[in-house]
C-alpha positions in Angstrom: -38.3 29.3 17.8 -34.9 30.7 17.8 -34.6 34.6 18.1 -33.7 36.7 15.2 -30.3 37.3 16.5 -29.6 33.6 17.1 -30.7 32.8 13.5 -28.4 35.5 12.1 -25.5 34.0 13.9 -26.3 30.6 12.7 -26.5 31.8 9.1 -23.0 33.6 9.4 -21.6 30.3 10.9 -23.0 28.2 8.0 -21.7 30.8 5.4 -18.2 30.4 6.9 -18.4 26.6 6.9 -19.3 26.9 3.2 -16.5 28.9 2.4 -14.1 26.3 4.2 -15.8 23.3 2.3 -15.4 25.3 -1.1 -11.6 25.7 -0.3 -11.1 22.2 0.5 -12.9 21.2 -2.7 -10.6 23.5 -4.8 -7.6 22.0 -3.0 -8.6 18.5 -3.4 -9.3 19.0 -7.1 -5.9 20.6 -7.6 -4.2 17.8 -5.8 -5.8 15.1 -7.9 -4.3 16.7 -10.9 -1.0 17.1 -9.5 -0.8 13.5 -8.6 -2.2 12.4 -12.0 0.5 14.4 -13.8 3.1 12.5 -11.5 1.8 9.2 -12.8 1.8 10.4 -16.3 5.4 11.3 -15.9 6.4 7.9 -15.0 5.4 6.6 -18.5 8.8 7.5 -20.1 10.8 6.5 -17.1 9.0 3.1 -17.1 9.5 2.8 -20.8 13.2 3.3 -20.6 13.4 0.5 -17.8 11.5 -2.0 -20.0 13.7 -1.1 -23.0 16.8 -1.9 -20.9 15.4 -5.2 -19.7 14.3 -6.0 -23.2 18.1 -5.8 -24.3 19.2 -7.6 -21.4 16.7 -10.5 -21.8 17.8 -11.4 -25.3 20.0 -13.8 -23.5 17.3 -16.2 -22.8 19.7 -18.5 -20.9 20.0 -15.9 -18.4 16.4 -15.5 -17.7 16.1 -19.3 -17.2 18.9 -18.9 -14.3 16.8 -16.5 -12.5 15.8 -17.9 -9.0 12.4 -19.2 -8.2 11.3 -18.8 -4.7 8.8 -21.2 -3.0 8.9 -19.2 0.2 5.2 -19.0 1.5 6.0 -15.9 3.6 4.8 -12.6 2.2 5.0 -9.0 3.0 2.1 -6.6 2.3 1.9 -2.8 2.2 -1.6 -1.3 2.5 -2.1 2.2 1.4 -4.5 4.3 3.6 -4.6 7.9 4.7 -3.5 10.1 7.8 -6.2 12.7 7.1 -10.0 12.4 7.5 -12.9 13.8 5.5 -12.5 11.1 2.7 -15.5 9.1 3.4 -15.1 5.3 3.7 -11.7 5.4 1.9 -9.8 3.4 4.5 -12.5 1.0 5.3 -12.7 0.0 1.6 -9.0 -0.7 1.2 -8.9 -2.5 4.5 -11.7 -4.8 3.5 -10.3 -5.4 0.3 -6.7 -6.1 1.6 -8.2 -8.5 4.3 -10.0 -10.6 1.6 -6.9 -10.7 -0.6 -4.6 -11.7 2.2 -7.0 -14.5 3.6 -7.1 -15.8 0.0 -3.2 -16.2 -0.2 -2.1 -16.7 3.4 -4.6 -17.5 6.2 -1.9 -17.9 8.8 -0.8 -14.6 10.3 2.6 -16.0 11.2 3.5 -16.3 7.4 2.8 -12.4 6.7 4.3 -9.1 7.6 2.0 -6.0 7.1 3.1 -2.4 6.7 0.5 0.3 6.7 0.9 3.7 5.1 -1.4 6.2 7.1 -2.7 5.8 10.5 -6.4 5.7 9.8 -6.2 2.4 7.9 -4.9 0.6 11.1 -8.2 0.4 13.0 -10.3 -1.5 10.4 -7.3 -3.9 9.9 -6.8 -4.5 13.5 -10.3 -5.1 14.1 -10.3 -8.0 11.7 -7.4 -9.7 13.6 -4.5 -8.5 11.5 -1.2 -7.6 13.2 0.6 -4.4 12.0 4.4 -5.0 11.9 5.0 -1.3 11.1 3.2 1.9 10.1 4.5 5.0 8.2 2.8 8.4 7.5 1.6 9.0 3.9 3.6 11.7 2.2 1.8 15.0 1.5 4.0 16.1 -1.3 5.7 14.7 -4.5 9.0 15.2 -2.9 7.8 13.3 0.1 6.8 10.4 -2.2 10.4 10.0 -3.3 11.8 10.0 0.2 9.2 7.3 1.4 9.8 5.1 -1.6 13.4 4.9 -0.5 12.3 4.0 3.0 10.2 1.2 1.7 12.9 -0.2 -0.6 15.0 -0.4 2.4 12.3 -2.2 4.3 11.7 -4.6 1.5 15.3 -5.4 1.4 15.2 -6.0 5.2 12.3 -8.4 4.7 14.3 -10.4 2.2 17.4 -10.6 4.2 16.0 -11.1 7.6 12.7 -12.7 7.3 13.2 -14.6 4.1 10.2 -12.7 2.6 10.2 -13.1 -1.2 6.7 -12.2 -2.1 5.6 -8.5 -1.7 2.1 -7.3 -2.4 0.8 -3.8 -2.6 -2.8 -2.8 -1.9 -4.3 0.6 -2.7 -6.9 2.6 -4.3 -6.6 3.2 -8.1 -8.3 6.2 -9.6 -10.6 5.7 -12.7 -11.6 9.4 -12.9 -11.8 12.5 -10.9 -14.4 11.1 -8.7 -14.2 7.3 -9.1 -11.5 4.9 -7.7 -11.2 1.2 -6.9 -9.0 -1.0 -4.8 -6.2 -3.0 -6.7 -3.5 -5.5 -5.9 0.0 -5.2 -7.3 2.4 -8.2 -7.0 5.7 -6.3 -6.4 7.9 -9.3 -5.9 8.8 -11.7 -7.1 9.2 -10.4 -10.5 6.6 -11.7 -13.1 8.5 -14.1 -15.4 5.8 -14.1 -17.9 6.3 -10.2 -18.0 10.0 -10.5 -18.7 9.2 -13.3 -21.3 7.0 -10.9 -23.1 9.6 -8.2 -22.9 12.2 -10.5 -24.4 9.9 -11.4 -27.4 9.1 -7.8 -28.3 10.6 -6.5 -31.6 13.3 -3.9 -31.1 12.4 -0.6 -32.8 15.6 -0.5 -34.9 17.8 -2.9 -36.9 20.8 -2.5 -34.4 20.3 -3.9 -30.8 22.3 -1.8 -28.1 25.2 -3.3 -26.2 26.0 -3.0 -22.8 29.5 -3.5 -21.0 28.2 -3.8 -17.3 28.0 -7.2 -16.0 24.7 -8.8 -16.8 23.6 -9.6 -13.2 24.7 -6.1 -11.9 22.9 -4.3 -14.8 19.7 -6.4 -14.2 19.6 -5.9 -10.6 19.8 -2.2 -11.1 17.1 -2.1 -13.7 14.8 -4.0 -11.2 15.5 -1.7 -8.6 14.3 1.3 -10.8 11.3 -0.8 -11.7 10.5 -1.3 -7.9 10.9 2.4 -7.4 8.5 3.2 -10.3 5.9 0.8 -9.0 6.1 2.0 -5.5 6.0 5.7 -6.6 3.0 4.9 -8.8 1.2 3.3 -5.8 1.8 6.4 -3.7 0.7 8.9 -6.5 -2.4 6.8 -7.4 -3.3 6.2 -3.7 -3.1 10.0 -3.0 -5.0 10.9 -6.1 -7.9 8.5 -5.0 -7.8 9.9 -1.6 -8.4 13.4 -2.9 -11.1 12.2 -5.1 -12.9 10.6 -2.2 -12.5 13.8 -0.2 -13.9 15.8 -3.3 -17.0 13.7 -3.2 -17.3 14.2 0.5 -16.9 18.0 0.2 -19.6 18.1 -2.6 -22.1 16.1 -0.4 -21.2 18.3 2.5 -21.7 21.5 0.3 -25.1 20.4 -0.8 -26.0 19.8 3.0 -24.9 23.2 3.9 -26.8 24.8 1.1 -30.0 23.1 2.1 -29.3 24.1 5.9 -28.5 27.6 4.8 -31.8 27.8 2.8 -33.7 26.5 5.9 -32.0 29.1 8.0 -32.7 32.0 5.7 -36.4 31.0 5.3 -36.6 30.9 9.1 -35.0 34.1 9.4 -37.3 35.7 6.9 -40.4 34.3 8.7 -39.1 35.4 11.9 -38.3 38.9 10.6 -41.7 39.1 8.8 -43.6 38.0 12.1 -41.7 40.8 14.0 -42.6 43.3 11.4 -46.2 42.2 11.5 -46.4 42.3 15.3 -45.0 46.0 15.0 -47.5 47.0 12.6 -50.4 45.5 14.5 -49.2 47.3 17.8 -49.2 50.7 15.7 -52.6 50.0 14.4 -53.8 49.2 17.9 -52.3 52.3 19.3 -53.8 54.2 16.3 -57.2 52.8 17.0 -56.9 53.7 20.7 -56.0 57.2 19.9 -58.8 57.6 17.3 -61.2 56.2 19.9 -60.1 58.7 22.4 -60.2 61.7 20.0 -63.8 60.7 19.0 -64.9 60.5 22.8 -63.3 64.1 23.2 -65.3 65.6 20.4 -68.7 64.2 21.5 -68.1 65.3 25.0 
């Protein structure tokens, strides 16, 4: 059985670990809300883009002239993590991405894969997927903006150099502070049915806005902003899900620490009580010896 001093050190170490876990829980909860607000702030931005497209698409003939790609090559971006302590987050999104990619393209020569975060790479490579490039996940909102710009350049390089016209995003989408699920976003080509639905929507006023920029240039600019919003949302939702997973892991860890601390405290109290009992017994034994010695002296 551990000594009293050893138990005391274990209790102190466990208490320090509990403080660290509580701090991580607080940071994870704060990060979740931060990224949720970032997603919420995209709503007005996205609505402005859709309104601009709605005006442009009144020219139905222009919509019919948009190119239709039959290229089977695709690019995939899988969002994982660089940091640990988030349970099976990376394994879940990797398994989901593998299943989806095998459904749309079984030949590895027809796809190019980019990963966000180093910890999602091992499960993908174990399944036989070849990673073309990997980037670190941003840790701040400002970092998201910079990384979106990098991915936009990479997507343009895919299209111009490898004739990749289809781009898919795989990431975890939050459903609450503690729940999330993997999802797929078809980034490119642009969904023609979505454009058609925008065209059919009724304008909010009687006067439809006019534009002076060339139709194709303005359309391309609005699509570029649409891609920016879609990628930014993928980053923010993936990071919110990562922190939600980390929050769950920390809650489980905290519960285990509390149980372990309770066991240590019980062992400490038991050990301490045993020592006190032994000391009392020694005192009583000494008292009895003295008493017996005094009695013999009197009778002599």
